[in-house]
C-alpha positions as CSV (number, residue, x, y, z in Angstrom):
1,M,-81.6,-85.5,93.8
2,D,-83.8,-87.5,96.6
3,Q,-84.7,-91.1,96.5
4,S,-88.6,-90.4,96.2
5,S,-87.8,-88.4,93.2
6,E,-85.9,-91.2,91.6
7,L,-88.5,-93.8,92.0
8,A,-91.1,-91.4,90.6
9,R,-89.4,-91.5,87.3
10,L,-89.5,-95.2,87.2
11,P,-92.3,-96.6,84.9
12,K,-95.2,-97.9,86.8
13,P,-96.5,-101.7,86.7
14,V,-98.9,-102.6,84.1
15,N,-101.6,-104.5,85.2
16,S,-101.6,-108.5,83.4
17,S,-104.9,-108.4,82.1
18,T,-103.6,-106.0,79.2
19,F,-101.2,-108.5,78.4
20,R,-104.1,-111.2,77.3
21,S,-105.8,-111.1,74.1
22,A,-109.5,-110.2,74.3
23,D,-110.2,-113.4,72.3
24,P,-109.9,-116.7,74.2
25,F,-108.9,-118.7,71.2
26,P,-106.0,-116.2,69.8
27,L,-104.7,-118.7,67.2
28,A,-108.2,-119.3,65.8
29,N,-108.3,-115.6,64.7
30,S,-106.8,-115.4,61.4
31,S,-107.2,-111.9,61.1
32,R,-104.8,-111.3,64.0
33,S,-101.5,-112.4,62.8
34,V,-99.5,-110.5,65.5
35,R,-100.3,-110.2,69.4
36,Q,-101.1,-107.0,70.5
37,T,-99.6,-106.0,73.5
38,P,-98.2,-102.4,74.9
39,S,-94.8,-101.5,74.4
40,C,-92.5,-102.0,77.6
41,S,-88.7,-102.3,78.4
42,A,-87.1,-105.2,79.0
43,R,-86.6,-104.1,82.5
44,Q,-90.4,-103.6,83.3
45,P,-91.7,-106.0,86.0
46,L,-94.7,-108.0,85.9
47,A,-97.3,-107.7,88.1
48,E,-98.2,-111.7,88.0
49,P,-97.6,-114.4,85.3
50,Q,-98.7,-114.2,82.1
51,T,-101.3,-116.9,80.3
52,P,-99.4,-118.5,77.8
53,H,-100.5,-117.5,74.2
54,F,-100.7,-121.3,72.9
55,L,-103.4,-122.3,75.8
56,P,-106.7,-121.6,74.8
57,I,-109.3,-120.9,77.2
58,L,-111.9,-123.6,77.1
59,P,-115.5,-123.6,78.0
60,A,-116.9,-125.3,80.9
61,P,-118.7,-128.2,79.0
62,F,-114.9,-129.4,77.8
63,Y,-114.1,-129.6,81.4
64,R,-117.2,-131.8,82.7
65,P,-118.6,-133.9,79.9
66,I,-122.1,-135.0,80.7
67,P,-123.4,-138.3,78.9
68,T,-126.3,-138.3,76.9
69,R,-128.8,-140.7,75.0
70,S,-127.7,-139.0,71.4
71,D,-126.7,-141.2,68.6
72,S,-122.9,-139.7,68.6
73,L,-120.0,-141.8,69.3
74,F,-119.1,-140.3,72.7
75,P,-121.7,-139.4,75.3
76,F,-120.6,-135.8,75.6
77,C,-121.8,-132.3,75.4
78,K,-125.0,-131.6,76.6
79,P,-127.8,-133.3,79.0
80,I,-130.9,-134.4,77.3
81,P,-134.4,-132.6,78.2
82,A,-136.5,-134.2,80.7
83,R,-139.2,-136.7,79.2
84,P,-141.5,-139.5,80.3
85,E,-140.1,-142.6,81.6
86,P,-141.7,-145.5,79.9
87,L,-142.4,-148.4,81.8
88,F,-143.6,-151.7,80.4
89,K,-146.5,-153.5,82.0
90,N,-148.9,-156.3,80.8
91,G,-147.1,-156.2,77.1
92,K,-147.6,-152.4,76.5
93,C,-145.4,-149.2,77.2
94,H,-147.0,-146.9,79.4
95,S,-145.5,-143.4,80.5
96,S,-145.4,-142.2,84.3
97,R,-144.4,-138.8,85.7
98,P,-141.9,-136.7,83.7
99,E,-138.1,-137.4,84.9
100,P,-135.0,-136.2,83.5
101,H,-132.3,-138.5,82.6
102,F,-129.2,-137.4,84.3
103,P,-126.2,-139.6,85.5
104,S,-127.3,-139.6,88.9
105,Q,-130.3,-141.7,90.6
106,N,-131.3,-141.1,94.4
107,G,-128.2,-139.4,95.1
108,K,-125.7,-141.7,93.7
109,K,-123.5,-141.2,90.6
110,C,-123.8,-143.6,88.0
111,D,-121.2,-145.2,85.9
112,I,-120.8,-143.6,82.6
113,L,-119.9,-146.4,80.6
114,S,-122.6,-148.3,81.8
115,Q,-125.3,-145.7,81.0
116,F,-123.5,-145.3,77.7
117,R,-123.9,-149.0,76.8
118,L,-127.6,-148.9,77.9
119,S,-128.5,-146.0,76.0
120,H,-126.6,-147.4,72.6
121,A,-127.5,-151.0,73.0
122,P,-129.5,-152.7,70.0
123,R,-133.0,-152.9,69.9
124,T,-134.9,-156.5,70.3
125,A,-137.6,-158.2,68.8
126,Q,-140.3,-159.4,71.0
127,T,-144.1,-160.3,71.1
128,T,-146.4,-158.0,72.4
129,N,-149.4,-160.0,73.5
130,P,-150.1,-163.8,73.6
131,R,-153.5,-163.2,71.6
132,N,-151.3,-161.2,68.9
133,S,-148.4,-163.1,68.3
134,H,-147.9,-161.9,64.9
135,K,-147.1,-158.3,66.3
136,I,-143.7,-157.5,66.8
137,S,-142.8,-154.6,69.1
138,F,-139.4,-153.0,69.3
139,T,-137.6,-150.9,72.1
140,S,-134.2,-149.9,73.3
141,H,-135.1,-148.1,76.5
142,P,-133.0,-149.3,79.4
143,R,-135.6,-149.1,81.6
144,C,-137.9,-151.7,79.5
145,R,-135.2,-154.6,79.4
146,S,-136.0,-156.6,82.4
147,D,-139.9,-156.6,81.7
148,Y,-138.9,-157.5,78.2
149,Y,-137.1,-160.6,79.1
150,R,-139.8,-161.4,81.7
151,N,-143.2,-160.7,80.2
152,L,-142.4,-161.4,76.6
153,Q,-141.5,-164.4,74.5
154,T,-138.5,-164.2,72.1
155,I,-138.8,-165.0,68.7
156,A,-135.9,-167.4,67.9
157,M,-135.2,-168.7,64.4
158,P,-133.6,-172.3,64.1
159,S,-129.7,-171.8,63.1
160,R,-127.7,-174.4,61.1
161,R,-124.9,-176.7,62.6
162,L,-121.9,-177.4,60.6
163,P,-120.3,-180.8,60.8
164,N,-117.1,-180.8,62.9
165,S,-116.2,-184.3,63.6
166,T,-115.7,-187.3,61.7
167,P,-119.2,-189.1,62.0
168,T,-121.2,-185.8,61.3
169,V,-118.9,-185.4,58.1
170,I,-119.9,-188.9,57.0
171,R,-123.5,-188.3,57.6
172,T,-123.6,-184.9,55.7
173,L,-121.5,-186.6,52.6
174,T,-123.9,-189.8,52.7
175,A,-127.0,-187.4,52.9
176,A,-126.0,-185.4,50.0
177,R,-124.7,-188.3,47.9
178,E,-128.4,-190.0,48.6
179,A,-130.2,-186.8,47.4
180,W,-128.0,-186.5,44.2
181,K,-129.4,-189.9,43.2
182,R,-133.1,-189.1,44.7
183,F,-133.4,-185.6,43.2
184,P,-132.2,-185.8,39.6
185,Q,-134.3,-183.1,38.2
186,D,-133.4,-180.5,41.4
187,R,-129.9,-181.0,42.4
188,L,-128.5,-178.4,44.6
189,I,-124.9,-179.4,44.5
190,S,-122.4,-178.9,41.3
191,A,-120.8,-181.6,39.2
192,N,-117.5,-180.9,40.7
193,L,-118.5,-181.4,44.3
194,W,-120.6,-184.6,43.0
195,D,-117.1,-185.9,41.7
196,Q,-115.8,-185.9,45.1
197,I,-118.4,-188.0,46.8
198,D,-119.2,-190.5,44.0
199,D,-119.5,-193.7,45.1
200,A,-118.8,-195.3,41.7
201,A,-115.2,-193.7,41.9
202,P,-113.0,-195.5,43.9
203,A,-110.5,-192.7,44.2
204,S,-113.1,-190.0,45.3
205,L,-112.3,-188.2,48.5
206,F,-115.4,-189.4,50.2
207,N,-114.8,-193.2,49.3
208,R,-110.7,-192.8,50.6
209,F,-112.2,-191.1,53.5
210,L,-114.4,-193.8,54.3
211,K,-112.1,-196.6,53.5
212,E,-109.7,-195.0,56.4
213,A,-112.5,-194.6,58.7
214,S,-113.6,-198.1,58.1
215,D,-109.8,-199.2,58.9
216,V,-110.0,-197.5,62.0
217,D,-113.1,-199.2,63.1
218,K,-111.4,-202.6,62.0
219,A,-108.2,-201.6,63.9
220,L,-110.3,-200.6,67.1
221,A,-112.6,-203.9,66.9
222,A,-109.4,-206.0,67.0
223,Q,-107.6,-204.4,69.7
224,A,-110.6,-204.4,72.1
225,P,-110.5,-208.3,73.1
226,L,-106.8,-208.2,73.4
227,S,-107.0,-205.1,75.7
228,S,-109.7,-207.2,77.9
229,A,-107.4,-210.3,77.8
230,R,-104.4,-208.1,79.1
231,A,-106.3,-206.7,81.9
232,Q,-107.4,-210.2,82.9
233,A,-104.0,-211.6,82.9
234,V,-102.4,-208.7,84.8
235,A,-105.2,-208.8,87.3
236,R,-104.6,-212.6,87.5
237,L,-100.8,-211.8,87.9
238,A,-101.1,-209.4,90.5
239,Q,-103.2,-211.8,92.7
240,N,-100.4,-214.5,92.7
241,V,-97.9,-211.8,93.5
242,S,-100.0,-210.3,96.5
243,H,-101.0,-214.2,97.7
244,F,-97.2,-215.0,97.4
245,H,-96.2,-212.3,99.7
246,Q,-98.9,-212.9,102.2
247,V,-98.3,-216.5,102.5
248,F,-94.3,-216.0,102.8
249,D,-95.1,-213.4,105.7
250,L,-97.3,-216.2,107.6
251,A,-94.4,-218.5,106.9
252,V,-92.3,-216.3,108.6
253,Q,-94.5,-215.9,111.6
254,R,-94.2,-219.8,111.6
255,G,-90.5,-220.1,111.7
256,I,-90.4,-221.8,108.5
257,F,-88.8,-218.9,106.5
258,T,-86.5,-216.0,108.3
259,A,-87.6,-212.2,108.1
260,G,-84.1,-211.6,106.2
261,S,-85.4,-213.6,103.4
262,R,-87.7,-211.0,102.5
263,S,-84.7,-209.0,100.7
264,Y,-84.4,-211.5,98.1
265,Y,-87.7,-210.5,96.8
266,G,-87.1,-206.5,97.1
267,R,-88.8,-206.1,100.4
268,D,-87.6,-204.5,103.4
269,V,-86.5,-207.2,106.2
270,S,-88.9,-205.7,109.0
271,S,-92.1,-204.6,107.0
272,T,-95.2,-206.6,106.5
273,N,-96.3,-204.4,103.8
274,I,-96.7,-206.1,100.2
275,P,-95.0,-204.2,97.3
276,D,-97.0,-201.8,95.3
277,L,-99.4,-203.2,92.8
278,T,-101.5,-199.9,91.5
279,N,-100.5,-200.1,88.1
280,Q,-99.3,-202.6,85.8
281,D,-95.6,-201.7,85.6
282,A,-95.6,-202.2,89.2
283,V,-97.0,-205.4,89.1
284,F,-94.7,-206.8,86.5
285,T,-91.5,-205.2,88.5
286,A,-93.0,-207.3,91.8
287,A,-93.5,-210.5,89.9
288,R,-90.0,-210.4,88.5
289,A,-88.5,-209.9,91.6
290,I,-90.3,-213.1,93.0
291,V,-88.8,-215.3,90.1
292,K,-85.2,-213.7,90.7
293,G,-85.6,-213.7,94.5
294,E,-86.9,-217.4,94.2
295,A,-83.7,-218.5,92.6
296,D,-81.3,-216.5,94.7
297,R,-82.7,-217.6,97.7
298,Q,-82.0,-221.2,96.5
299,T,-78.7,-220.5,95.5
300,A,-77.9,-219.0,99.1
301,E,-79.8,-222.0,101.0
302,G,-78.2,-224.7,99.3
303,A,-79.7,-228.0,101.0
304,A,-81.6,-226.1,103.4
305,F,-83.8,-224.4,100.8
306,V,-87.5,-224.8,101.4
307,P,-89.6,-223.6,98.2
308,M,-92.6,-221.5,98.7
309,A,-95.8,-223.0,97.9
310,L,-99.3,-222.1,97.2
311,P,-98.7,-220.1,95.1
312,S,-94.9,-221.0,94.0
313,A,-92.5,-219.2,92.6
314,T,-93.3,-221.1,88.8
315,Q,-96.7,-220.4,89.2
316,V,-95.9,-216.8,89.6
317,A,-93.5,-216.7,86.6
318,A,-96.2,-218.8,84.2
319,A,-98.7,-216.2,85.1
320,L,-96.0,-213.2,84.4
321,A,-95.3,-215.1,81.0
322,D,-99.2,-214.8,79.8
323,A,-99.4,-211.4,81.1
324,Q,-96.3,-210.6,79.0
325,D,-97.6,-212.1,75.9
326,K,-100.9,-210.3,76.4
327,R,-99.4,-206.9,76.7
328,T,-97.1,-207.6,73.9
329,A,-100.0,-208.3,71.6
330,V,-101.8,-205.1,72.8
331,E,-99.2,-203.1,72.3
332,V,-99.0,-204.3,68.4
333,A,-102.6,-203.7,67.8
334,K,-102.4,-200.6,69.6
335,H,-99.6,-199.5,67.1
336,S,-101.8,-200.8,63.9
337,T,-104.7,-198.6,65.3
338,D,-102.7,-195.5,65.5
339,N,-101.2,-195.8,61.9
340,E,-104.8,-196.0,60.6
341,Q,-105.7,-193.1,62.9
342,N,-102.8,-191.1,61.4
343,E,-104.2,-191.9,57.9
344,L,-107.7,-190.4,58.9
345,A,-106.6,-187.6,60.4
346,A,-104.8,-186.7,57.3
347,L,-107.8,-186.9,55.1
348,Y,-110.3,-185.1,57.6
349,P,-109.2,-181.6,56.8
350,Q,-110.0,-182.1,52.9
351,A,-113.5,-184.0,54.0
352,L,-114.7,-181.4,56.4
353,R,-113.8,-178.4,53.9
354,L,-116.1,-180.6,51.2
355,A,-118.8,-180.9,53.8
356,V,-118.9,-177.6,54.7
357,S,-118.7,-176.3,51.1
358,I,-121.5,-178.7,50.2
359,V,-123.9,-177.1,53.0
360,N,-123.0,-173.7,51.9
361,H,-123.9,-174.6,48.2
362,I,-127.0,-176.1,49.5
363,E,-128.0,-173.1,51.5
364,F,-127.2,-170.6,48.7
365,N,-128.9,-172.5,45.9
366,L,-132.3,-172.4,48.3
367,D,-131.9,-168.7,49.1
368,E,-132.6,-168.0,45.2
369,R,-135.8,-169.6,45.1
370,A,-138.3,-167.2,45.9
371,D,-141.0,-169.6,45.9
372,L,-140.1,-171.0,49.1
373,D,-140.3,-169.4,52.6
374,A,-137.8,-170.3,55.2
375,P,-139.4,-173.4,56.7
376,G,-139.7,-174.7,53.3
377,R,-136.0,-174.0,52.7
378,R,-135.0,-175.6,55.8
379,R,-136.9,-178.8,55.0
380,I,-135.4,-179.3,51.5
381,A,-131.7,-178.2,52.9
382,R,-132.4,-181.3,55.9
383,A,-132.9,-183.8,53.0
384,W,-129.7,-182.9,51.4
385,G,-127.9,-183.5,54.9
386,V,-128.0,-179.8,56.4
387,V,-128.7,-179.9,60.3
388,Y,-130.4,-177.2,61.9
389,V,-130.9,-177.0,65.8
390,N,-133.3,-174.8,68.1
391,E,-132.2,-172.1,70.6
392,D,-132.3,-174.8,73.4
393,G,-129.9,-176.9,71.2
394,T,-132.7,-179.8,70.3
395,L,-132.7,-180.7,66.6
396,N,-134.9,-179.2,64.4
397,E,-136.8,-181.4,62.3
398,D,-139.9,-181.9,60.3
399,P,-143.1,-182.1,62.2
400,E,-144.8,-185.5,62.7
401,P,-147.8,-186.1,60.5
402,P,-150.9,-185.9,62.4
403,T,-152.3,-189.4,63.0
404,E,-155.9,-190.2,62.5
405,P,-158.0,-191.3,65.8
406,T,-158.6,-194.8,66.3
407,P,-162.4,-195.3,66.2
């Protein structure tokens, strides 16, 4: 048998299209559990690689998502049809030529995330016209936002400011205590809260907090003059030290003292610069060096010793002793102040929680009253110690009553 007849007996290659299912989603079709393929031998060659049956052929929109202005979570699936582009002018929304909202403008691609944020941004309340300030207009179109903020006035409500420091806590609790006594028929806090701010109970939290705050003020008042006296004594000591070295250098130039005598005071024998006197520790160190160096020089020179004068080492020693006494008194006062501040800091968290709780109780009880509007509630809450601030940070206070014009 020749070679041509042998080749004719071999099976012909099968087209790869016959191996693919007609359904692009073969796994989604539950009625077809077995894949339908023509039968072939194990040695039958394939014309081209087969497509795996577990990879579905997805349609085009899944490959190239298009952002939309829909209310869905992700900006995918389909573009929004053409619609008029709203423009904001003179406080009113007008329409111009229709223009489709696609993710490209002027031939440039836009950021998909930016378009999604703009399309899903929350709506803002603005006044429409200065003549009709009571009318409110809402919008969420991204191309109207800049005109909103330029041409319209924002309606801002005052917001409360909670106590956040020792003075504000004391002010809030003091106002609540006075209001409790002033309005016995219309009290906005509970009796449990009143027990913690009652001035008749020495063991109440507010009374103990006031005592600790007062002790801190007293300690600071006692420390202030001592700190001032120490600063003056250190400045006087630094002046004596500086003058001592300057006069000593002049005496070296006149030949009264030798240049090597500078080493007794902790200085370089060839240097005419005075020691560092930029801080208190340096001043005290230089002063001690003068007192010790003068004694060492007297011992070394013996009968030829010439004492330093104007100022003398004795005067420097007297200024040093005075500055040390002032410094010790300040350290003792500072230690007492630190103890008082630590005791106040231990009570501060409890007092802060009490002040915030009182503010919350006042606003909650006022919200239950339907006979009051928002300004009326704020007016009453201010009398109980609640603080309100405007958008610009200024205090929201009761307006001054109009004064009668003088004739």
